[in-house]
C-alpha positions as CSV (number, residue, x, y, z in Angstrom):
1,M,13.2,-10.1,-29.7
2,L,12.1,-6.6,-28.8
3,I,8.6,-7.9,-27.8
4,A,10.1,-10.4,-25.4
5,D,12.4,-7.8,-23.9
6,C,9.4,-5.5,-23.4
7,Q,7.5,-8.4,-21.8
8,F,10.5,-9.0,-19.4
9,V,10.7,-5.3,-18.4
10,F,6.9,-5.3,-17.8
11,Y,7.3,-8.4,-15.7
12,A,10.2,-7.0,-13.8
13,D,8.3,-3.8,-13.1
14,S,5.3,-5.8,-11.9
15,I,7.5,-7.6,-9.5
16,F,9.1,-4.5,-8.2
17,F,5.7,-2.9,-7.8
18,M,4.4,-5.8,-5.8
19,E,7.5,-5.7,-3.6
20,L,6.9,-2.0,-2.9
21,R,3.3,-2.6,-2.2
22,E,4.1,-5.4,0.4
23,I,6.6,-3.1,2.0
24,F,4.1,-0.2,2.1
25,I,1.4,-2.5,3.7
26,S,3.9,-3.9,6.2
27,N,5.0,-0.5,7.3
28,M,1.6,0.8,7.6
29,K,0.4,-2.1,9.8
30,Q,3.5,-1.8,11.9
31,Y,3.2,1.9,12.3
32,R,-0.4,1.5,13.5
33,K,0.4,-1.4,15.9
34,D,3.5,0.3,17.3
35,R,1.2,3.2,18.4
36,K,-1.5,0.7,19.7
37,M,-4.1,2.2,17.2
38,T,-7.1,0.4,15.9
39,Q,-7.9,0.6,12.3
40,K,-10.7,2.9,13.2
41,Q,-8.4,5.3,15.0
42,M,-5.9,5.2,12.1
43,A,-8.8,5.9,9.7
44,R,-9.8,9.0,11.8
45,V,-6.2,10.4,11.9
46,L,-5.9,9.9,8.1
47,E,-9.5,11.2,7.4
48,M,-10.3,7.9,5.7
49,D,-12.9,5.2,6.2
50,Q,-12.0,2.3,8.5
51,V,-13.0,-0.1,5.6
52,M,-10.4,1.5,3.4
53,I,-7.7,1.0,6.0
54,S,-8.8,-2.7,6.3
55,K,-8.6,-3.1,2.5
56,L,-5.2,-1.4,2.3
57,E,-3.8,-3.6,5.1
58,S,-5.1,-6.7,3.6
59,G,-3.8,-5.9,0.1
60,N,-7.3,-5.8,-1.3
61,Y,-6.9,-2.1,-2.5
62,N,-4.2,-0.3,-4.4
63,P,-4.0,3.2,-3.0
64,T,-3.8,6.2,-5.3
65,F,-0.6,8.4,-5.1
66,K,-2.6,11.0,-3.3
67,Q,-3.6,8.5,-0.6
68,I,0.0,7.2,-0.3
69,H,1.2,10.7,0.2
70,K,-1.4,11.3,2.8
71,I,-0.6,8.1,4.7
72,S,3.1,8.8,4.5
73,R,2.9,12.1,6.3
């Protein structure tokens, strides 16, 4: 039973992480669009590559905590 409980916790944590990721992506896109910025302009401000911004916004890249902190400032 303990193993099943652990699997449930892992599954619940995965769902929570996926929800946070979707919120982060949505907020990042909205922030950029509200300021009428292109991905290239956003990348320049964040000192990142435009390809990285594109991958972040499309959900094809999981940012590191350092990148999340940089973006959130």
